[in-house]
C-alpha positions, 0 to 999 in steps of 0.5 A, a space after each residue: 537885871 539891867 544891860 546895854 545895847 546898841 541898835 542902829 538908828 533904822 531898828 530903832 525908828 523901827 521899833 519906836 513904831 512898834 512901840 506906839 503902836 502897840 502901847 508898849 516901852 521899849 523895854 518891853 518891845 524887847 523883852 518881847 522880841 529875846 523871849 520869842 527868839 528863845 523859843 524859836 531857838 529852842 523850838 529849832 534844837 528839838 527838831 535837830 534830832 527829829 530823823 537822827 536813826 533815819 540814816 543808821 542800818 539799825 533799826 530804832 526798833 530793834 535797837 530800844 527793844 535789845 538794850 530794854 530786855 538787858 534791864 530783866 536780865 538777872 542781876 550777877 551775885 555778889 
């Protein structure tokens, strides 16, 4: 898919240096930059979930065990 972006002159110049050093096209350099940015964002989002239960009064393991006991409870007959 194609897209058009505008970059400030300083960024464009720095990008050209990178492209020449690595022997890649400008488009490839931008694809790599976007892929790296997306990877970091996903990692940051995953890190947000770590420690969610640390400030809760309920012990996370006990809560989990209570929920799982409900799975084993007999089902009501219809």
